[in-house]
N, C-alpha and C positions, 0 to 999 in steps of 0.2 A: 941100648937100653941103659947103659951106665949113666948117660947124661940125664935121662928121665928120672932116675933114682935121686939125683942131686937137686932137682927142681921141686920145691914144695908147692902145694895147691895154692897158697897165697901168692907166691911169685908167678905162677901160671895165670892167675886171675889178674894180677897187675899187668902182665905182658899183654893179655887180651884187651884190657881196658886201654892201654897205650896204643895198641893197633887200631882200636875203634876210634880213639880220638884223632889219630893221624889220618885215618880214612875220612873222618868228618871234615877235618881241616882241608884236605885235598879236594874233596867234593865241593865244599862251599867256596874255596878260592877259585876253582875252575868256573863255578857259576857266577861269582861276583866280578871276576876280572875279565870276562868276555863282554864285548860291547853289544848292547841290545839294539835291535832294529828300531829306528824311530818311526812312529806312526802318526806324527803330526803332519798336516797338509803343508805343502810348500807355499809360502806367502812371500811376496816381494818385501824386502826389508824396508821398514818405514824409518825415515830419518826424523829424529826429534827436532823440534824447532830449537834453534840455538838461543839461549837466554842472553839477553844483552847485559844482564847484571852479573855475568860470570866473572869472578875475581881474576882468574888467570888471563882471561881475554883483556880485562881492563889494565892489568899490569903492563902489557906490552903494546898498548894502544895509546896514541896521542889524541884520539878522537873523543869528544864528549860522549858519554853513554846515552844511547837512544832510550829515553825513559818517558813513559806516558804519565803526565802529572795532572791530577784533578784537585782543584781547590775546594775544600769542604767548608772552610770558614776562616775568619780572622778574629783575634782577640787582643785586647789591650791588657797587658800584665804589668807587674812591678818592674820587670827588666826590659820592658818595651813591648812592641807589638809581636804577636805570635801568629804564624800562619799554620793552619791545619791542612796538610796535603796528603793525598793518596798517591803512591808511586806504583805504577804497573798494576792497578786494581788490587793493591795490597791494603792492609789496614791503615786508617788515618794516623799520621804522626805529626808532632808539632816541630816547627822550625823557627828559628829567630832570623832576623835580617842579617845577611852576610854569611850565613851558615851554608856549608856544602850539602847539597841534596843528594847528589850522585857524582860519579867520576866525571869531572869537567862540567858539572852543572851546579850553579850557585844561586841561592835566593838573594837577589840584590836589594829589594825593598818591599815593604808591605804597605799597601794603601787601604783606604776604607772599603773599596769595592773590588780590589784586584791585588795581585802580586806581580812583581817583575822578576823573571827568571833569566839568568845569563847562561847560555850554552856556547862555550868557546868565546867568540867575540860578538855573538849575536844576542840581543836582549829581546825577550818576548813578554808581553803583558797578558796575564791570564786573569780573566774576570771571575769574580766570585759566583758560584752557582746560585741562582735565584730559586727560592722555594715557591711553589705554586700558591696562589691566594687561597687562604683557608675558607672553609665553608662557614657561613654565618651560623653561630650557635644560638639557640633560644635563650632568653633571659630566664634565670632560675629564681629571681627575686620577685616578690609581689609588687605590683604597681601601687 
């Protein structure tokens, strides 16, 4: 009883609050640190297609990058001819003759209806995509 006389009600309340906090931490840590059982169905892992424009792969390869090139158009500019190319179904970008298109792939020349691409030692001529014939529009002026 001597010990109880030395403990004030405020200290007793603090001790109970500390015990409640420790009990809460112990409960939540046991709940959060145990691994839960997975309920997802087992599926065979799918392998993502390896991108040919992966920079790490290109650093250690001597092979030209396998790239799908589509010629959207050619323009004549102040600095010379410009080719509008789409690489791997990406957005169209402009390239000058002699410019590197991808790793090991270079735009050799730009012609009126085609461009010449060099991959390694092999040159390929890619024709300009032709637009379909337009529909004849009616005349809007009076005869």
